[in-house]
C-alpha positions in Angstrom: 77.5 104.2 118.4 81.2 104.4 117.7 81.6 107.9 116.2 85.4 107.6 116.1 85.1 104.6 113.7 82.4 106.4 111.8 84.4 109.7 111.4 88.1 109.6 111.9 88.8 106.2 110.4 87.1 106.9 107.0 88.2 110.5 106.8 91.9 109.5 107.3 91.5 106.9 104.6 89.9 109.3 102.1 92.5 112.0 102.8 95.2 109.5 102.1 93.4 108.7 98.8 93.2 112.4 98.1 96.9 112.8 98.6 97.6 109.9 96.1 95.2 111.5 93.6 97.1 114.8 93.8 100.4 112.8 93.3 98.8 111.2 90.2 97.8 114.7 89.0 101.4 115.9 89.3 102.6 112.8 87.3 99.9 113.5 84.7 101.0 117.1 84.3 104.7 116.0 84.0 103.8 113.3 81.5 101.7 115.7 79.4 104.2 118.6 79.8 101.9 121.1 81.4 102.1 123.3 84.5 100.4 121.5 87.4 99.0 124.9 88.4 96.4 124.2 85.7 95.0 121.4 87.9 95.4 123.5 91.0 93.0 126.2 89.7 90.7 123.9 87.7 87.0 123.7 88.6 84.0 121.8 87.3 81.7 124.8 87.1 82.2 128.6 87.2 80.5 128.9 90.6 82.4 126.0 92.3 85.6 126.1 94.2 88.8 125.2 92.3 90.7 122.0 93.2 92.9 123.9 95.7 89.9 125.1 97.7 88.2 121.6 97.5 91.2 120.1 99.1 91.4 122.8 101.8 87.6 122.4 102.5 87.9 118.6 102.8 90.7 119.0 105.3 88.8 121.7 107.2 85.7 119.5 107.3 87.6 116.5 108.7 89.3 118.7 111.4 85.9 120.4 112.3 84.1 117.0 112.6 86.7 115.5 115.0 87.0 118.7 117.0 83.3 119.3 117.4 82.4 115.7 118.2 85.0 115.7 121.0 84.3 119.2 122.3 87.7 120.6 121.2 88.8 123.7 119.4 89.9 122.8 115.9 93.3 124.1 114.6 93.1 126.9 112.1 95.1 126.7 108.9 95.3 129.7 106.6 94.4 128.9 103.0 97.7 130.0 101.6 98.7 126.9 99.6 100.1 127.9 96.2 101.2 124.5 94.8 100.1 120.9 94.7 103.0 120.0 97.0 101.7 122.5 99.6 98.2 121.0 99.3 99.6 117.6 99.9 101.4 118.9 103.0 98.1 120.3 104.2 96.5 116.9 103.8 99.4 115.3 105.8 99.0 118.0 108.5 95.3 117.2 108.7 95.9 113.5 109.0 98.4 114.1 111.7 95.8 116.1 113.6 93.3 113.2 113.2 96.0 110.8 114.5 95.9 112.7 117.9 92.4 111.3 118.5 91.5 108.0 120.2 88.2 106.2 120.4 87.9 107.2 124.1 87.8 110.9 123.0 84.5 110.2 121.3 82.7 108.7 124.3 79.3 110.4 124.6 79.8 112.2 121.3 76.7 110.6 119.8 74.4 112.4 122.3 76.5 115.5 122.8 74.6 118.7 121.8 76.7 120.6 119.3 76.3 124.3 118.6 77.2 125.2 115.0 78.3 128.7 114.2 76.3 128.8 110.9 73.0 127.8 112.7 72.7 130.4 115.4 70.5 129.4 118.2 70.2 125.8 117.0 72.0 122.6 118.2 72.4 119.1 116.8 73.1 115.8 118.5 76.6 114.6 117.6 75.4 111.5 115.7 73.0 113.6 113.7 75.7 116.2 113.0 78.1 113.5 111.8 75.6 111.7 109.5 73.6 114.7 108.2 76.3 117.4 108.0 79.9 116.4 108.6 80.3 113.3 106.5 78.2 114.6 103.5 80.2 117.8 103.5 83.5 116.0 103.7 82.7 113.6 100.9 81.3 116.4 98.8 84.6 118.1 98.7 86.7 114.9 98.3 84.5 113.7 95.5 84.6 117.1 93.7 88.4 117.1 94.0 88.5 113.6 92.4 86.1 114.7 89.7 88.2 117.8 88.8 91.2 115.6 88.4 89.3 113.1 86.3 87.8 115.9 84.2 91.3 117.0 83.4 92.5 113.6 82.2 94.2 112.3 85.3 93.9 108.5 85.1 92.0 107.6 88.2 89.2 105.0 88.6 86.8 103.7 91.1 89.5 101.6 92.8 91.6 104.8 93.3 88.5 106.5 94.8 87.7 103.6 97.2 91.3 102.8 98.1 92.6 99.9 100.0 90.1 97.4 101.5 90.4 95.6 104.8 90.2 92.2 103.3 91.5 89.0 104.8 91.6 85.3 104.2 88.8 83.2 105.7 
């Protein structure tokens, strides 16, 4: 199983999409003449993270997945972003980190036993971790960020969510 193709490739794509959604959010705020900080702090429910934390969590989930699957220590980024532009810079920093990985780094990752700090005394196979924890967690935060922007009137659709397709002529 190619865990590089199953993790890094789609996460980089979705982080790029997320960056474009934030750009659309900034354009929406400018067009409607409101402070983009409204979007930055918006949330779907009182007990959910605001947009800013959803973006941070999506980046953290992507970094953690790549690092854990390859047996590396993930870089730490303090959650200090105060603007949409700073959030977009965090996304680019995360994508640059994912760019440091190659398929060879993931050799054996599918059967590697991973210790997770939040499940003391338990381990997961890399492939199970990716499919049962890492990808669902990543997509949860990306989708929630998308939904917060849509809820606030940013004109995004399914094509914006899915992004570019790898199509070709026959």
